N, C-alpha and C positions, 0 to 999 in steps of 0.2 A: 274679376267681374267689374262691370261698370254700374254706377248709380243709375237708377231709372230716370229717363229723361235727358241723359247725357247727349250733348251735341257731338256727333261723330267727327265733325270737322273742327271742333274746338274742345278736345278732352283736357280737362284741368286735373291737377294732382289729386284734388279732393273727390274727383269722380271715379277714381280707381279704388275698388274695395277688395278687401280680403274675402275670398269665397267662403270662409269658415266663420269669421266673427263679424263680418260686414262693416268693419271699421275702415276708414280711408287708409290704404296701404302706402300710398306715396306721399300724402300730405303731412303725415305725422312723423316724418323722418324715421320711419320704422324699417328695419331690414325686411326685405321680402324677396320672393322668388316667383317668377312668372312661369306658367305652364302653357299648354296649348290653348288656342282660342281666347287669349286674354285672361285665363285663370290666374289667380294670385294666392299665395299663402304668405302671411306675415310671420315675422320672427316669433311673436308670442304664440301663435297657433302651431308653428313648426316645433317649438319647444314642447308644447302639450302633446303633439303627435309623436315626437321622438320619445318622450318619457313613457307614454302609454304603450307604444309598439316595441321599442327597443329596450327600454329599461324594465318595465313591468310585464312585458310579453303579453299584452292584452290586445284586443282589437278583433274586429270581424272582417271577413273578406268584403271589400267594397263592391257595391253593385257595379258602378263604373267610376274609375278614378277621375276626378275633375281636372287633375293636372296633366295626365297622359292620355286620357280618354279611352283607356283599356280596362277591360274587366279581368282582374288578376285573381288567382286562387292563393291569396296570401293575406295576412292580417293588414288592416288599414285603420284609419282613424277619421273621425268626424265628430263635431260637437254633439252632445246628447240631444236627441230630438231633431237633428238636422238631416237633410237628405244628401248633403255633399260629403264625399269621402275622398281621402288621399291614400294611395297604396303604399306599402312598405318601400318599394323600389323608389318611388318619388320622394318619400320622406328622407331616405338615405341620400339621394342625389341632391335634394335641396339643402340638406344639412351640410353636405360636403362643400357645396358652392358657397354657402354663407360662412362656414368655418374658415375657408381659405381666403375669403374676400378681404382685401385691405381696406375696404370702405366701411365695413361694419365690425363691431366688436361682439359678434354673436359666437357663442361656443356651444358645442353639443353637451347636453346633460350627460353625466357619467352613466355608462351602462355596464 
């Protein structure tokens, strides 16, 4: 997502925010994965999502996943009290992408 008031012709790294924690995803040199329509999940939120859904087998079916824009009948994750959710499939795909990336030292929490 983008910070409110972002100039679409001059998007800066600090304007791109994680859809879940709302911290700048590009400016903090944080690993992140992009989804559809500019959605972003940062490495810290992905770790929380992976731990909840894959390790602890918790989560509710998301209304609509912000990353793939699909409504899936599977557990998903989102910060408590937030309306944004990411589905299990996107959690697994994002984790695989970051885990394989040579640019980031992100590893999947043990499941």
